[in-house]
Steps between C-alpha positions, in 0.01 A plus 500: 500500500633843402601740775296822478704801389222757532219580738158640410314705757176650374566692178880491514776245444847536654816290505586293804791639698724209405429543129551875516835459675618256234391717205657813648843341452468546122569869437449466124122463538428638846545825684299694754299684232417194289417245772136413572332688783493361850174469689543819697563693176149416374364801685340736245127559545265595217527866600874489427432399139231766468748764618764366262269526198359840592853633532605356165186609312519861614796595285580721203507218242138421593406865457678512164339174385148626566569849371640357179162348422341844504772616264420193290145626453291306753237657723553502875275202571649298214846563647395393850330189359814412307714533813259294712463226238872454459557506878240229565638274226860523617391450861380150404851412379653662809286291736579176318874561540463639854384163628840337445683774689271471801495121514873434457655831613731527199611814313448543128848391379460170687142457380634534144735205563188286511407562137832589330745302710760598757712675236230581246320703769737782418307559175161600651674671792710716270201575274315628806811690605525669161148641529552606861812687392289677238254612769793608717608728216147632438452598864847650506411707194183629668701588810779656292250722319354607833847580634574697184177699546595586859856601412370713211291705744758546776820532292478776234795360304372142489306518174801659336683168526437322172466154653327600824230231466761229451697623802189500720416150383855379570489644854163346575601165345812495718297568815266213412787257447668595830177448695423178314839358595388499862197286414123553516520523880682830460181664386263350756366811671517706182273249327238552769467869418573515127175349373277713729704808405462432129130429550454835677695673225284335235182606678632856525569491127146373441352780712703753302378354171137497610525862615670619183252346255186571703415160646498136401236562236720680247797285593328169429261619230754473223383223266721220380690571180499137390190294428392167361777294344752773579424468871548123503826529309626723784320325788643151454872593505428752776356226722802286420716800595330516840551125545863533398534783753481233773618198299829523685323456833311203356840333478685607814203532738642199695773739618224653714237229556769267638455693825119457510340348807222334297371464146172666588672802652727571205219444248255736669770758563592508131153475346353775716785742440669496158211523247309762701809710576603493134154615392474771767846649452465473124183707517701786651750487215222471243300791642801731532619416149151572367522839667835574334335453162257781591759725664799456270350355184702179527504193722791528746527132587843529662435646851836678513412695184191626681681578825743742334209724398436594865666777709848433639385403850254245365759361260747442785240337725351283225848412375595373845189280503597357160855436621376331818267276302759412239766401752257292705348306212841444346662349807186327624374344176760526224817382671410180685431281194802594287741513796383154610534373141857621467574369848368159394750487213786471749364486857842471663640812329218731389329677789173692498696826488695393192174387341352845566793668323461268200129588493580871493747463215260285301225761544707748301510262204117493504496869404212625718513841333395332175229285661338810652541716190131449414205298622490271195853379567419458871174304464540315171878486473632446852203331671391303195845370412598384845154349548573279200838414654363401842167340401642154421692497829175571688326219309779250566506582873123454532495180294789349696362563847129441442469262204822301491598463868161569657664703779731216612871585532804341655635814663844356577557403136481866397829550686664169409764490223416219258153462653175435316463869412841513336359329187774481231814661646285757678274589206143393429503491120123450490450832676724668242291351218180619670652847537587514131149389406350770723725764351428372150127545548551873560783547249280390210345844520814685610503870423785749505281787615176598667170390343378683193178639638228633271455877454348668803719331758733735680782246502789543264434281198806343347563224254535168678666230291393161630608145426137411422301829473161336556630354827607828659245435776729222625777755565269766644367232737845351549471431874167321462591282202852440628364386835257249353750384239763434767246348740357248254837408352660444841206297629510266199879469494540430874245222538671197649829679574706324768521820706127485573434332834170326565276523804649190663859619463406848623339349810814295569726809516248729671395470861169674555447654840205690636581864562339759724346795319667752728856626474764315294721496811255254654556268204872493572443398861280209392729386220687171528799470270603185320 
């Protein structure tokens, strides 16, 4: 009879002390950041996840995403509906992946070992890291613009410097990297005040807009500029853009849910916070942008471009709010995944701090100034393209955990060289094939530009050469079609794989113990170790 290597108490599974001690001797696959959580670390209540999502949703990229839809030509309610639809859809994927983090207490890079192998896991981890680095650059660009606006008002000579925007960006980027090197814990208290501060600032901006245009009536009365087929041509990729906005979290959400006390708590905390916060905060951006059309004759979808139109005192105050928000979201949400991914490449040599520096350097290669040059590039170019990149990974992760393994893992094997999750020399070739199939589904309609929208749409219309022109919808819905392509391919390819353990084998390595519903500390006291 097999000796149990893991213990299940309620919703969570942990290693026995003896197994953990043995695995910790192998530094190539184990360190303090990558190991599974202990019982006492499963301490996050549902309210913790709600706070996490509210803090991440109330950010400038969310404002810009919603505002861009007004600039695209949608009415206010069409924009809110688009945001809410995309948020609900991606939340389904997030919850499906969240379950694995909560049950087994593993971070995303280790979770990826399950489907791509102990060495192949670097591929999805680095893909996620690439996108996170892009967001790091985008938030740094917002903050750099805000810093430039402040310096322009307090230093008369500043605007005379030809590259003043670039200098401000470089300063702000450097500050972000230095803080990030100290880890997410370095921003703990700041994170508690940044989201409320930005929310207050957004409400103040909304009050200003309502006052300037004479109430909500004129602000929201503007009709949509796109109708019929034109609307649907814009709506579909816009929803995919919203989904892609959080597609990264649909992959690395185990980095957070691994600390959950229960499945019910993390599910309720996420469902009751993210979609509603996205819709509510988006409404502010949508309403204010609608007001800018009336006041300035054009949709100012970038909040910093609107801020600079205010008096000096307001610019300085609002700029500080933007800076606070940008630093917090960068260190809290855009550093953990890439830093962990780089750390996982060489756990014994690459630390979190080194990973943070690599993330910062990579963000410069993503050219955030180009991504935010116009809303079409932001929504259709940036969000659409990386949605197509990440969709198959999301599909493979969901298929592996729910359809192939049916939520049964040998936790110790994830940290064992040459174990069942090493596949062929550390790579699961079947996962690579599924990934290529998922990418191929989207690439059939690949476009080099933003969609060519019919006359009447405010978006910039450009020629969009595609591999198969009639299949452009596959590229514009890249996340969706990539996800299902990867999911189905992986499910079919992995049937009968030797790494899949059955119910009987799972029961032989897992000792199930009843657990109190109170504090995790009580579980530790009642735990007997094999």
